[in-house]
C-alpha positions in Angstrom: 0.0 0.0 0.0 1.5 3.3 -1.1 -0.3 5.2 1.7 1.4 3.2 4.5 4.4 3.5 6.7 6.8 4.8 4.0 4.5 7.7 3.2 3.3 8.7 6.7 5.7 7.0 9.1 3.0 4.7 10.6 0.6 2.1 9.5 -3.1 2.8 9.0 -2.7 6.6 9.1 -5.9 7.2 7.2 -7.9 5.0 9.6 -6.3 6.7 12.6 -7.3 10.1 11.3 -10.8 9.0 10.5 -11.3 7.5 14.0 -9.9 10.6 15.6 -12.6 12.7 13.8 -15.5 10.3 13.9 -15.1 8.5 17.2 -18.4 6.7 17.2 -18.4 5.7 13.5 -17.3 2.3 12.3 -14.8 2.1 9.5 -14.5 -0.4 6.7 -12.1 -0.2 3.8 -10.2 -1.9 1.1 -7.1 -1.2 -1.1 -7.7 -0.2 -4.6 -5.6 0.8 -7.6 -6.8 4.4 -7.6 -9.9 6.3 -8.3 -11.3 8.4 -11.2 -11.3 12.1 -10.3 -10.7 15.6 -11.6 -7.3 16.5 -12.9 -6.0 19.6 -11.0 -3.0 21.5 -12.1 -0.7 22.5 -9.3 -0.3 26.0 -10.8 -4.0 26.5 -11.2 -5.5 29.6 -9.5 -7.4 29.2 -6.2 -10.7 29.2 -8.2 -10.3 25.6 -9.5 -13.8 25.2 -10.9 -12.1 24.1 -14.2 -11.1 20.8 -12.4 -14.8 19.8 -12.4 -15.5 20.5 -16.1 -16.5 17.6 -18.3 -13.7 15.7 -19.9 -11.2 16.6 -17.2 -11.0 13.3 -15.4 -8.0 11.0 -14.9 -7.0 8.1 -12.8 -5.8 9.3 -9.4 -3.4 7.3 -7.2 -2.4 7.6 -3.5 -5.9 8.8 -2.5 -8.2 8.1 0.4 -12.0 8.3 0.0 -14.4 8.2 2.9 -18.2 7.7 2.8 -20.5 8.1 5.8 -23.8 6.4 5.9 -26.1 7.9 8.4 -29.2 6.1 9.6 -31.8 8.4 11.2 -33.0 7.4 14.6 -36.6 7.7 15.6 -37.1 9.9 18.6 -40.2 10.2 20.8 -42.1 13.5 20.6 -41.3 15.9 23.5 -43.6 15.9 26.5 -45.0 19.4 25.7 -45.9 18.3 22.2 -47.6 15.1 23.5 -49.7 17.2 26.0 -50.7 19.6 23.1 -51.9 16.7 21.0 -53.7 15.2 24.0 -55.6 18.4 24.7 -56.4 19.0 21.0 -54.1 22.0 20.6 -52.4 20.4 17.6 -54.1 18.8 14.7 
């Protein structure tokens, strides 16, 4: 893996950074040969919208991609709302 000890001085650097930021999230990953993404010139101005124009994609290496899947949790209505419903103050 190119993003390992030789690049960062420790193993699983990307996983450690992820876990430090998202302490409660579980992490799963795999090694890949790269990803398809926009080509950005190092000398491009700060306004790099041109990187996202059609036809400007190339194979990127040495990248890390994270995706978070959030599952909404069902919460009980508050006590004041329940009372309002009970007494017909809310339809």
